[in-house]
N, C-alpha and C positions, 0 to 999 in steps of 0.2 A: 796122092789123093785117096787111095785105100789105106794107107799108113793113118793119115789124119781120121778118114772114119775109125780104125781101129783104136786108135787113141782116146776119142771121142767117146765109143761106146765102152771102154774101158773105164774112163772115169765115170760114166754114168752108173756102172753098176758098181762101182766102189761108194760112189753115193749113196746110193741105194742100200748097200750093206751097211754103212756107217749110221745113216738115219734109223734102220730097222732095227738098229742095236741098241739105240738111245735108251735111257730110262726115264724120259718125262712122263710117259704115263705111269709110272710105278711110283711115283715121288706121294702119291696119296695114300700108299700103301705101307710107308714108311714108318716105323715105330720107335720109340725111345725107351730102351732096357734100363732097369735098375735094379742094383743090388743095395738092400740098405737093412738096418735093423728097424722094426715097428712095433708100436703097441697096440694089440688088437681092443678095442674098446667096445664093438658090437659085431653081431652078426646076423644074417637073415635071409631070405629066399625070396624071389619077387614071383618067378613062375614057377611050375613044377621041375624044372631042371635048372633053374637059375640061381645059384648061391654067390651070396657077395658076404664081404666083412669091410667094415670101417677101421681105420688104423691111422695111426699117425707118428711121426720120427720122435724118438723119444730124447733127442738133444735139446738141453738146456739151455743153447744160445740162439737156437732157431724158433719162431713162433709156431705154435701148435697150428698145422695146417691137417686138417681131417681129410681123407681120402678114402673114397668106394674103390673097392676091388674085387672083381668078378673072378669065383671059382669056379672051374670047369668041372671037378670032382668031386662029387657027393661026399664020399671017403675021407678026402684030405679035410673038407669042408667041417666033417664031423670031428674030426683030431682038435681043430685049431678052437684054443679055448679063450674066453674073453679075459682083458686083464692081465695077459702073459704078453713077453717081449720074443719076437721072432726075427730071425736072418730072413729076408725073402726074397727071390728073385721075381719081379714083375715088369708087365711093359705097358706103355701108355702107347696107343694109337694116334692117329691124327685127328679123330672125333673126340678125344681126350678121354677114353674109356680105358681104365687101368683091369688087365688081366693077371693073375698069379699063373707063375709057372712053377717054383719051387719054395717050400717054405720050411725052416727048421727051428724048434724052439730053442732059445737061449736059456742056458742052465741059471 
């Protein structure tokens, strides 16, 4: 009888550990990271510390889809020039907002 209680207790502990390590709550935090070439066509700011750029893929085989990408660092935003092509690493979160991580100008 005692052995059955220990086994049941062990199973409950294991199930508790498995469910506590589940990532179902973290699914909303998932992001989609992208690295691509972009043409910057506009830039601006919304709030005192919220900077953004409008860009699109320069691929001639895809339709032009403009996207707004938020830039966290003002210094990086200041270095970005309009009508230039860049290689950018950015991510889209679950709410559909794009955030810039790195950007490098193409020659």
